[in-house]
C-alpha positions in Angstrom: 159.0 113.6 178.6 159.6 110.4 176.7 157.3 107.7 175.6 154.4 110.1 175.2 154.5 110.0 171.3 154.7 113.8 171.1 157.5 115.7 169.5 159.0 118.5 171.6 157.6 121.9 170.7 154.9 120.5 168.3 152.6 118.1 170.1 150.1 120.5 171.9 149.6 122.8 168.9 148.8 120.0 166.5 146.3 118.3 168.8 144.6 121.6 169.3 144.3 122.3 165.7 143.0 118.7 165.0 140.4 119.2 167.7 139.3 122.5 166.2 138.9 120.8 162.8 136.6 118.2 164.1 134.7 120.8 165.9 134.3 122.9 162.7 133.2 119.8 160.6 130.7 118.9 163.3 129.4 122.5 163.3 129.0 122.5 159.5 127.2 119.2 159.6 125.0 120.4 162.3 124.2 123.6 160.4 123.4 121.7 157.3 121.3 119.2 159.0 119.4 121.9 160.8 118.9 123.9 157.6 118.0 120.7 155.5 115.7 119.6 158.3 114.1 123.0 158.4 113.5 123.0 154.7 112.2 119.5 154.8 110.0 120.2 157.7 108.6 123.3 156.1 108.0 121.5 152.9 106.4 118.5 154.5 104.3 120.6 156.9 103.0 122.7 154.1 101.4 120.4 151.4 100.6 123.4 149.2 104.2 124.4 149.2 105.2 121.0 148.2 102.6 121.0 145.3 104.0 124.3 144.1 107.6 123.1 144.4 106.9 120.0 142.5 104.9 121.7 139.7 107.7 124.3 139.3 110.4 121.6 139.1 108.4 119.6 136.5 107.9 122.7 134.4 111.6 123.6 134.5 112.7 120.1 133.7 110.1 119.1 131.1 108.3 122.2 129.8 105.0 120.4 130.7 102.3 121.6 133.1 101.7 119.2 136.1 98.2 119.5 137.5 98.1 118.3 141.1 94.9 118.1 143.2 94.9 117.8 146.9 98.1 116.9 148.6 98.6 115.1 151.9 102.1 114.7 153.5 102.7 112.0 156.1 105.6 111.8 158.5 104.9 108.5 160.2 105.6 105.7 159.8 107.9 107.2 157.1 107.8 110.4 155.1 105.3 109.9 152.2 102.9 111.9 150.1 99.4 111.2 148.7 98.0 113.1 145.8 94.6 113.1 144.3 93.8 113.9 140.6 97.2 114.0 138.8 97.7 115.0 135.2 100.6 115.8 133.0 100.0 118.0 129.9 100.5 116.8 126.4 102.8 118.4 123.9 101.6 121.3 121.7 99.4 119.9 118.9 98.9 116.7 120.8 95.7 114.6 120.4 94.4 115.5 123.9 95.1 118.0 126.8 96.9 115.5 129.0 99.2 112.7 128.0 99.0 111.2 131.5 96.2 111.3 134.0 95.6 109.3 137.2 93.0 109.2 140.0 95.7 109.3 142.7 99.3 108.9 143.4 101.1 107.6 146.5 104.8 107.7 147.0 107.6 107.6 149.7 109.6 110.8 150.1 113.4 110.4 150.5 114.8 112.8 153.1 118.5 113.1 152.2 118.0 114.2 148.6 116.1 117.2 150.1 119.5 118.6 151.2 120.4 118.7 147.6 117.1 120.5 146.7 115.9 117.3 145.1 112.5 115.8 145.7 113.0 112.0 145.1 109.8 109.9 145.1 110.2 106.2 145.7 107.7 103.4 145.2 105.3 105.7 143.3 101.9 104.0 143.0 99.4 105.3 140.4 95.8 104.3 140.6 93.9 103.8 137.3 96.4 105.8 135.1 95.6 106.6 131.5 98.7 107.2 129.3 98.8 108.2 125.6 102.1 107.9 123.8 102.0 109.6 120.4 104.2 110.8 117.6 103.0 113.3 115.1 103.6 113.1 111.3 106.5 115.6 111.5 108.3 113.3 114.0 107.6 115.2 117.2 106.7 112.8 120.0 105.2 113.6 123.4 107.8 111.5 125.2 110.4 114.1 124.0 110.4 116.5 127.0 112.8 119.5 127.1 113.2 122.4 129.6 111.6 125.6 128.4 113.8 128.5 127.2 114.9 130.7 130.0 113.6 132.7 131.7 110.6 130.6 132.4 108.0 130.4 135.1 105.4 127.9 135.8 102.1 129.2 134.3 98.8 129.8 135.8 97.8 129.0 139.3 100.8 126.8 139.9 103.0 130.0 140.4 103.8 130.9 144.0 104.3 134.5 145.1 107.8 135.4 146.3 108.6 136.1 149.8 111.3 135.7 152.4 111.7 132.1 153.3 109.0 131.0 150.7 109.7 128.3 148.2 109.9 130.8 145.3 112.9 132.4 147.0 114.7 129.1 147.6 117.0 127.5 145.0 115.4 125.6 142.2 114.3 122.1 143.1 114.5 119.0 141.0 112.1 116.2 141.0 113.2 112.6 140.5 111.2 109.4 140.6 113.0 106.2 141.8 110.4 103.6 141.1 106.9 103.3 139.9 104.2 100.7 140.4 101.1 100.8 138.2 98.0 98.6 138.3 94.9 98.6 136.2 96.1 101.1 133.6 95.3 101.9 130.0 98.2 102.6 127.6 97.4 103.9 124.1 99.7 104.9 121.3 99.2 106.9 118.1 102.2 107.0 115.8 101.2 109.1 112.8 104.6 108.9 111.3 104.5 105.1 111.1 100.8 105.0 110.7 100.2 102.7 113.8 97.7 103.0 116.6 96.5 100.8 119.4 95.9 100.4 123.0 96.6 97.8 125.8 95.4 97.3 129.3 98.2 97.1 131.8 97.5 94.6 134.6 100.7 95.6 136.4 103.9 97.7 135.6 106.9 98.0 137.8 109.6 100.5 136.8 112.5 100.3 139.3 115.8 102.2 139.5 114.5 105.0 137.5 117.1 107.4 138.9 119.9 105.0 138.3 121.8 103.8 135.2 119.8 100.7 134.4 116.1 101.0 135.1 114.2 97.7 135.1 110.8 97.0 133.6 108.2 94.4 134.6 105.1 94.6 132.6 102.0 92.4 132.3 99.1 93.4 130.2 96.3 92.2 127.9 94.2 93.5 125.0 91.4 95.7 126.3 88.6 93.9 124.5 90.1 90.4 124.9 91.4 89.3 128.3 92.5 86.1 126.8 95.4 87.7 125.0 98.1 88.3 127.6 101.6 89.6 127.1 104.6 90.2 129.4 107.7 92.4 129.1 110.8 92.1 131.3 114.2 93.7 131.1 116.1 96.9 131.5 117.0 100.0 129.5 119.5 102.8 129.8 119.4 105.7 132.2 116.2 107.7 132.1 117.3 110.7 134.2 119.1 113.5 132.6 121.8 113.7 131.3 121.0 110.7 129.0 124.0 108.5 128.0 125.4 108.5 124.5 124.5 104.9 124.0 121.3 103.7 125.7 121.4 100.0 126.4 118.2 98.0 125.9 117.6 94.4 126.9 114.0 93.2 126.9 112.2 89.9 126.9 108.6 89.6 125.8 106.1 86.7 125.7 102.6 86.2 124.2 99.9 84.0 125.7 96.5 83.3 124.2 93.8 81.4 126.0 96.3 80.2 128.5 98.7 78.7 125.8 102.1 80.2 125.2 102.3 81.3 121.6 105.7 82.8 121.4 108.6 84.8 122.8 111.1 87.4 121.7 114.2 89.1 123.0 115.6 92.5 122.1 119.3 93.2 122.9 121.3 96.2 121.9 121.4 100.0 122.2 119.9 103.3 121.1 122.1 106.3 120.4 119.0 108.7 120.4 116.6 107.3 122.9 114.5 110.5 123.0 113.4 109.9 119.4 113.7 106.1 119.4 116.5 106.5 116.8 120.0 105.2 116.4 119.1 101.7 117.3 121.3 98.7 116.9 119.6 95.7 118.3 119.6 91.9 117.9 116.1 90.4 117.7 115.4 86.8 118.4 111.9 85.3 118.4 109.7 82.3 118.1 106.1 82.2 117.2 103.9 79.1 116.8 101.2 80.7 114.6 101.4 84.1 113.0 97.6 84.4 112.6 97.4 84.3 116.5 98.6 87.9 116.4 95.4 88.8 114.7 93.8 88.7 118.2 96.3 91.2 119.4 96.3 93.3 116.2 92.7 93.0 115.0 93.2 94.8 111.7 96.5 93.2 110.7 94.9 90.4 108.6 98.0 88.2 109.0 98.1 84.9 107.2 98.3 81.5 108.7 102.1 80.9 109.0 103.3 78.3 111.5 106.5 77.7 113.4 108.3 81.1 112.8 111.9 81.5 114.1 113.7 84.8 113.6 117.2 85.9 114.4 118.1 89.3 113.0 120.1 92.4 113.8 118.3 95.6 113.0 120.0 99.0 112.7 118.9 102.5 112.1 120.1 103.8 108.7 118.2 107.1 108.8 121.1 109.4 109.5 118.7 112.0 110.7 116.3 111.6 107.9 113.0 109.6 107.8 112.9 106.3 109.6 115.0 103.6 107.7 115.5 100.3 109.5 118.2 98.1 108.0 119.5 94.6 108.6 123.0 93.5 109.4 122.1 89.8 109.3 119.0 87.7 108.9 118.0 84.1 109.6 114.2 83.3 109.2 112.5 79.9 109.2 108.8 79.2 108.8 106.7 76.1 108.7 103.5 75.7 106.7 102.1 79.0 105.4 98.7 79.5 103.7 99.1 82.8 102.0 96.4 82.4 99.4 94.8 85.7 100.5 98.0 87.5 99.3 98.9 85.2 96.3 95.8 83.2 95.3 96.5 79.5 95.1 99.9 79.6 96.9 100.7 77.4 99.9 104.2 77.1 101.4 105.4 74.0 103.3 108.4 75.8 104.5 110.5 78.9 103.9 114.1 79.7 104.8 115.9 83.1 104.3 119.6 83.5 105.3 122.1 86.3 105.1 124.9 85.8 107.7 126.6 89.2 107.0 125.8 92.4 105.2 128.1 91.3 102.3 126.3 88.0 101.7 123.4 87.6 99.3 120.1 86.5 100.7 119.8 82.8 100.3 116.2 81.6 99.6 114.8 78.2 99.9 111.0 77.4 99.8 108.8 74.5 99.0 105.0 74.3 98.7 102.2 74.1 96.1 100.7 76.5 93.6 97.1 75.6 92.5 97.6 72.2 94.0 100.9 71.5 92.1 104.0 71.1 94.3 107.1 73.3 93.7 110.5 73.9 95.0 112.4 77.3 94.9 116.0 77.8 95.5 118.6 80.5 94.9 119.6 83.9 96.1 118.7 87.6 95.8 121.0 90.6 96.5 122.5 91.6 99.7 120.3 92.9 102.5 121.1 96.6 101.7 120.4 95.9 97.9 117.0 94.4 98.9 116.1 97.2 101.1 117.1 99.8 98.5 115.0 97.9 95.9 112.0 97.8 98.2 112.3 101.5 99.2 112.6 102.6 95.6 110.0 100.2 94.2 112.7 98.5 92.2 114.2 101.8 91.2 117.6 100.3 92.0 118.9 97.0 90.7 118.5 93.8 92.6 120.5 90.7 91.7 118.5 87.6 91.1 119.6 83.9 90.8 116.6 81.6 91.4 115.6 78.2 90.2 111.9 77.1 90.3 111.1 73.3 90.0 107.7 71.9 89.6 107.2 68.2 88.8 109.6 67.4 85.9 109.9 71.1 84.9 112.5 73.8 86.0 112.9 77.4 85.3 116.2 79.3 86.1 116.4 83.1 86.1 119.7 84.8 86.6 120.6 88.5 86.3 119.1 91.6 87.9 115.7 93.3 88.1 115.0 97.0 88.6 117.1 100.0 88.1 117.6 101.6 84.7 117.4 98.2 83.0 116.5 94.7 84.2 118.3 91.9 82.5 117.5 88.2 83.0 118.7 85.1 81.3 115.9 82.5 81.4 116.4 78.7 80.9 113.6 76.2 81.1 113.3 72.5 80.8 110.2 70.2 81.2 109.5 66.6 80.7 105.9 67.6 80.0 104.6 71.2 80.4 100.8 71.6 80.7 99.3 74.4 78.7 95.8 76.0 78.9 92.9 74.0 77.3 94.2 70.6 78.0 97.3 71.0 75.7 100.8 70.1 76.6 104.5 70.3 75.4 106.7 67.3 75.8 110.5 67.3 76.2 110.7 71.0 76.3 113.9 73.1 76.4 113.6 76.9 76.2 116.0 79.8 76.5 115.6 83.6 76.3 117.1 86.9 77.4 114.6 89.3 79.1 115.5 93.0 79.2 113.3 95.8 80.6 114.3 99.4 80.3 112.8 101.6 83.1 109.5 99.8 83.0 108.7 101.3 79.6 109.9 98.6 77.3 110.4 94.8 77.7 112.4 92.8 75.2 112.4 89.0 74.8 115.3 88.3 72.6 117.2 85.1 71.6 114.0 83.1 72.2 114.7 79.4 71.5 112.0 76.8 72.2 112.3 73.1 71.3 109.7 70.5 72.1 108.3 67.3 70.6 105.5 69.3 69.1 107.4 72.3 67.8 110.7 74.1 67.4 110.7 77.9 67.2 112.8 81.0 67.6 112.2 84.7 67.6 112.2 88.1 69.3 109.4 90.1 71.0 109.2 93.6 72.2 106.5 95.2 74.5 106.6 99.0 74.6 104.5 100.4 77.4 103.0 103.5 75.7 103.9 103.1 72.0 100.3 102.0 70.8 97.2 103.9 70.0 96.4 106.5 72.7 99.2 105.3 74.9 98.4 101.6 74.7 101.1 99.0 75.0 102.5 97.9 71.7 103.6 94.3 71.1 105.9 93.7 68.1 108.1 90.9 67.0 108.7 87.9 64.8 108.5 84.2 65.6 109.6 81.5 63.2 108.9 77.7 63.7 111.2 75.3 62.0 108.4 72.7 62.7 105.0 73.0 64.2 102.6 70.0 64.8 99.2 71.5 65.6 97.7 68.1 65.6 99.9 67.1 68.5 99.0 70.3 70.3 95.2 69.4 70.4 93.7 68.8 73.8 94.5 65.5 75.3 91.4 63.3 75.5 89.1 61.0 73.6 88.8 63.2 70.5 92.5 63.6 70.1 93.1 59.9 70.6 90.3 58.9 68.2 88.3 57.2 70.9 85.0 58.7 69.7 83.0 55.8 71.2 83.3 57.7 74.5 81.8 60.9 73.0 78.8 62.3 74.9 75.3 61.8 73.3 73.7 64.7 71.5 72.5 67.4 73.9 68.8 67.8 74.4 67.0 70.6 72.4 66.7 73.9 74.3 63.3 75.1 75.3 61.3 76.8 72.6 62.7 80.3 71.9 65.5 79.9 74.5 69.2 80.4 73.7 72.0 78.8 75.7 73.7 81.1 78.1 77.2 80.6 76.6 75.8 81.8 73.2 74.6 85.1 74.5 77.7 85.7 76.8 79.6 88.7 75.5 82.8 87.8 73.7 86.0 89.4 74.8 86.2 92.1 72.1 87.3 94.5 74.8 90.7 92.8 74.8 91.3 94.6 71.4 91.5 97.8 73.2 94.0 96.7 75.8 96.9 96.1 73.4 98.2 97.1 70.0 100.4 94.6 68.1 102.3 93.8 64.9 103.5 90.2 64.7 105.0 88.1 61.9 104.5 84.4 62.4 105.9 81.8 60.1 106.5 78.0 60.0 108.8 76.1 57.6 106.8 73.0 58.2 103.3 72.7 59.9 101.2 69.6 60.6 97.4 70.2 60.6 94.6 67.7 60.2 96.9 64.9 59.2 98.4 67.0 56.4 101.8 68.7 56.2 102.1 72.3 55.1 105.1 74.2 54.1 106.0 77.9 54.2 103.1 78.9 56.5 102.8 82.7 57.1 100.6 85.0 59.1 100.7 88.7 59.8 98.7 89.8 62.7 98.1 93.5 63.3 96.0 95.1 66.2 95.4 98.8 66.1 92.8 101.0 67.7 90.5 98.0 68.5 90.8 96.5 65.0 92.4 93.1 64.4 93.5 92.0 60.9 95.1 88.8 59.9 96.5 89.3 56.4 97.9 87.3 54.9 97.2 83.8 56.2 98.6 81.2 53.9 100.4 77.8 53.6 101.2 75.3 50.9 99.9 71.8 51.4 100.2 68.6 49.2 96.6 68.7 47.8 95.5 72.2 48.8 96.7 75.7 49.5 95.6 77.5 52.6 95.0 81.3 52.1 92.6 83.9 53.5 92.1 87.0 55.5 90.3 87.8 58.7 89.2 91.2 60.2 87.5 91.9 63.6 86.7 95.6 63.9 85.6 97.0 67.3 87.1 100.5 66.6 83.7 102.1 67.0 83.1 100.8 70.5 83.2 104.3 72.0 80.3 105.4 69.7 78.1 102.4 70.5 78.8 100.5 67.3 78.8 96.7 67.5 81.9 94.8 66.4 82.0 93.6 62.8 83.7 90.4 61.5 84.7 89.6 57.9 86.5 86.8 56.5 87.7 85.9 53.0 88.6 82.2 52.9 90.3 81.2 49.8 90.9 78.0 51.6 91.2 77.7 55.4 91.7 74.4 57.3 90.7 74.1 61.0 90.0 71.2 63.3 86.3 70.2 63.0 85.9 70.1 66.8 87.1 73.8 67.0 84.7 74.9 64.3 81.8 73.1 66.0 82.6 74.9 69.3 82.6 78.3 67.6 79.2 77.5 66.0 77.7 76.3 69.3 77.1 72.8 67.9 78.1 69.3 69.3 81.4 67.8 68.1 80.0 65.2 65.8 82.8 65.5 63.2 86.5 64.8 63.7 89.2 65.7 61.2 90.5 68.6 59.2 87.6 70.8 58.0 88.3 72.9 54.9 86.4 76.2 54.7 85.9 78.2 51.5 83.9 81.4 51.1 83.3 84.9 52.2 81.6 85.8 55.4 80.4 88.9 57.3 78.8 89.2 60.7 78.2 91.7 63.5 77.4 91.4 67.2 78.9 91.0 70.6 78.1 87.4 71.3 78.0 84.2 69.4 74.3 84.1 69.0 74.2 87.6 67.4 77.1 86.8 65.1 75.5 83.6 64.0 72.2 85.2 63.3 73.7 88.1 61.3 75.9 86.0 59.0 75.8 86.8 55.3 77.8 85.4 52.4 78.6 82.0 51.1 80.5 79.1 52.7 81.6 75.6 51.7 82.6 73.0 54.3 84.4 69.8 53.3 86.1 67.0 55.2 87.6 63.8 53.8 89.0 60.8 55.5 87.8 61.8 58.9 85.2 60.4 61.3 81.6 61.1 62.2 79.7 60.1 65.3 77.4 57.1 64.4 74.8 58.1 67.0 74.5 61.4 65.3 73.7 59.7 62.0 71.2 57.6 63.8 69.5 60.7 65.2 69.6 62.5 61.8 68.6 59.7 59.5 66.8 57.2 61.7 68.0 54.3 64.0 68.8 52.0 61.1 71.2 54.5 59.6 72.9 54.8 62.9 73.0 51.0 63.3 74.7 50.8 60.0 77.7 52.5 61.5 80.0 52.1 64.4 79.9 54.6 67.2 82.8 56.3 65.3 82.1 55.9 61.7 84.9 56.3 59.1 84.0 59.2 56.8 85.1 59.2 53.2 83.8 62.6 52.5 81.4 65.3 53.7 80.7 68.4 51.6 78.2 71.1 52.2 77.8 74.4 50.3 75.4 77.1 51.6 74.3 80.7 51.1 73.9 82.7 54.3 71.3 85.5 54.6 68.2 86.5 56.6 69.1 84.3 59.6 69.2 81.1 57.5 71.7 78.9 55.9 70.4 77.6 52.5 72.2 74.3 51.8 72.2 73.9 48.0 74.6 70.9 48.1 74.8 68.1 50.6 77.0 65.1 50.0 78.4 62.5 52.4 79.7 59.0 52.2 80.8 56.6 55.0 82.1 53.2 54.2 78.4 51.8 54.4 76.2 54.8 53.8 75.9 57.6 51.2 73.7 60.7 51.6 72.8 63.5 49.2 70.3 66.3 49.6 69.5 70.0 50.3 67.6 72.1 52.8 67.9 74.9 55.3 69.1 75.4 58.9 68.0 78.3 61.1 71.0 80.3 62.2 69.3 81.5 65.4 67.1 78.5 66.5 69.1 75.9 64.5 65.8 74.6 63.2 66.2 71.9 60.4 64.4 71.5 57.2 66.4 68.9 55.3 65.5 66.7 52.5 68.0 63.8 52.2 68.4 60.7 50.2 70.4 58.1 52.3 71.6 55.0 50.5 72.8 51.9 52.4 75.1 49.4 50.8 73.9 45.9 51.7 76.3 43.4 50.3 76.0 43.8 46.5 72.8 45.6 46.9 72.0 49.3 47.6 68.7 50.6 49.1 67.7 54.2 49.1 64.6 56.1 50.5 64.1 59.8 50.8 64.0 61.2 54.3 62.8 64.6 55.6 64.5 65.9 58.8 62.9 68.5 61.1 63.6 69.5 64.7 66.8 71.2 65.5 70.5 70.4 65.2 70.6 69.2 68.8 67.4 67.1 68.5 66.7 66.2 64.9 63.4 64.4 63.9 63.7 62.3 60.8 60.7 60.9 58.8 60.0 59.4 55.4 59.7 62.1 52.7 57.2 62.3 49.9 58.7 63.0 46.5 57.6 63.5 42.9 54.4 65.0 41.5 52.3 62.4 43.3 54.0 63.1 46.6 54.6 59.5 47.3 57.0 57.5 49.6 59.5 55.7 47.4 62.1 52.9 47.9 64.8 52.1 45.4 66.7 48.8 45.6 69.4 47.8 43.1 73.0 46.8 42.6 75.4 48.6 44.9 77.5 49.4 41.8 74.7 51.5 40.5 74.9 53.8 43.6 76.6 57.0 42.5 79.6 58.3 44.4 78.4 61.6 45.9 81.9 62.8 46.8 83.4 64.3 43.6 80.5 66.6 42.7 79.8 67.6 46.3 83.4 68.3 47.0 83.8 70.4 43.9 80.8 72.6 44.9 81.9 72.9 48.5 85.4 73.9 47.6 84.3 76.5 45.0 86.9 75.4 42.7 89.8 75.3 45.2 92.0 72.2 45.4 91.7 69.7 48.2 92.6 66.1 49.0 90.8 63.2 47.5 88.8 60.8 49.6 90.1 57.2 49.9 88.4 54.2 48.3 85.3 52.8 50.0 86.2 49.3 51.2 83.6 46.5 51.3 82.3 45.6 54.8 79.4 43.8 56.5 76.2 45.7 56.7 72.8 45.0 58.3 70.0 43.2 56.6 67.8 45.2 54.2 64.7 44.5 56.2 66.3 45.8 59.4 67.2 49.0 57.6 63.7 49.5 56.3 62.3 49.0 59.7 64.7 51.5 61.1 63.5 54.0 58.7 59.9 53.4 59.8 58.7 51.7 56.6 57.8 48.4 58.2 56.7 47.5 61.7 
């Protein structure tokens, strides 16, 4: 036959064979369907068998025990399972028995996977789950689940007796979960390796596609104790089902909301090569945060500072190579707005901060602006590469970190270039300043400074090539600080500093005294209450500082200006050893006098309870009168260069004790200076004060005294202003500063001089002058005569006060107007 499409001799046989093939395939499918259906039916009809199968499968796949309560299997409207009381055991050594527990579980049961001996649960819903995620200090984590070593059988009551047709005789089953929905859950974590713990309340969690290659996450939660702190997490990760991929992709997006206001968001995009241990990460992180301190409501113990407008773009990689966790950076861009970080660095506030390193080979660029103690500054420059910075941080500067920074504040700038850390730090420093404020109200003008700083292993710091030039001084030198080279391992400071010029007058505190505007000086302080001592006088002096450092310094100055006089070849050697300070020698050559002396402060017996001892041998020492008054606890009535000559000893831990214990002899002299006119008025009477300006020009003041038994016995007193001369003697109490002075003031009135003895009682702060009785008859006397007959008290008084040492001569007394004689006598109280 033709047209039938069959080839002769072959058509019927081929058709028969094809028919038999389809019949065989249909038979196989039918057998499989019947067998799978039978198994599925058996499993679904017998809930206990299902419970045993699932428990065994979980054990074989994870090595964890699954506790399952009552199980109910439903066929209609679709196959599903309901389980009460579910718990999955924690790893050995974990914090609690179960890492996961839930009141109930509901899930759909997929039928076709049963043919592959796989129990696949879809749309798993957990009611009130409680999950603990933890990692121990040795790195083991409870999310790391591995099959137990073969042979293994599920322990305890979960094992099923063998038998024909029973589940134990069937092939091993696998359990897979396709999707999970969680509501009203608690998630806690305890990472002992990273020292981090916490907990969150999960409002809802949807995990979908868990059996696929890209499971998705939809999470919303809040802080358990603060429902106003809400966060979300969306995205997908790599395959969760075994076998895990070599590179586990991660893409997550998170937001933070506080009190209904969006605070910030972040994205995480990259991969993990070891997802089981959260290692091998290589991720890009981008985030924005309006206020860093807002995270304190989420992390209540963080103590984060107030930093605003944070923008971060970084790539973080795992550099651990199998060792301890070691995150590293491939690039970094960080921006912040205003930041108040005074809790970390007192007094520091940042207006903005920028850190940039585009590639691993680039140095980290730094730019910041802000204020320190209220003074604005700007910082610019660069540090090392990201790898160098990380190594320096990990080793606590055990490796070198390049530094190139410039700090500007007002008209001053400081540039530091070199490296810090490693075997030796080396920095070149350069500083300039139009005006540099110093402690105590002092300042340096038009400053330029250079130095090389070297530090060897943290044991020795050298400042070499020091060059400092300013309007007030020019010096050079070298200093070395050795960390353990002093007494009993104390630091030791050694070096030499030489000044080509040094103007100590110009370094005095800026103010009325330095400018000579004494008319603005404060009036004498009121006398303290009877028997009381000012608190600043009994406050312990810082003798303890002598036990913090040993030192050996040579200081010299080719030219030094002090008290209006120029000195040459000034030298001082300062040695500190075992709590004992010695300045020897101290000398300088002036035009009319030579400065020389020694000073010792000995607190070496502090450990035995002995009090510090001070001793000074003053061949001639010149100090600012204001400084001397402050050390003695007296008002600054005198202004000028005060020359001290004598020998002193004292002991005690505060100014009051030192002053009370003074012994020796001392001469004080000052020429061509100033004295507070109001102080003269308080000492000698209103008329004597009225005879002066508020700042009276002082030709000379000379006092010589012996010190013993808590008193200063003044055997010589001589003073002359341009309108008033005073001579006398008396005593001053060193503790209570009580006065018992007998003075003879003489006022120059035109061509006439008037003199009347005055006795002064009271205290230094509140003197009480009165007319003094003299002579055998103890009478008040008044002498009036030509002013040319008034003897000049300066030569004899200065000779006694200087104990034979040279000193400058006072200037001539110019003639000037003076008050009427009757006004002077009334001021002394003679007439009313």
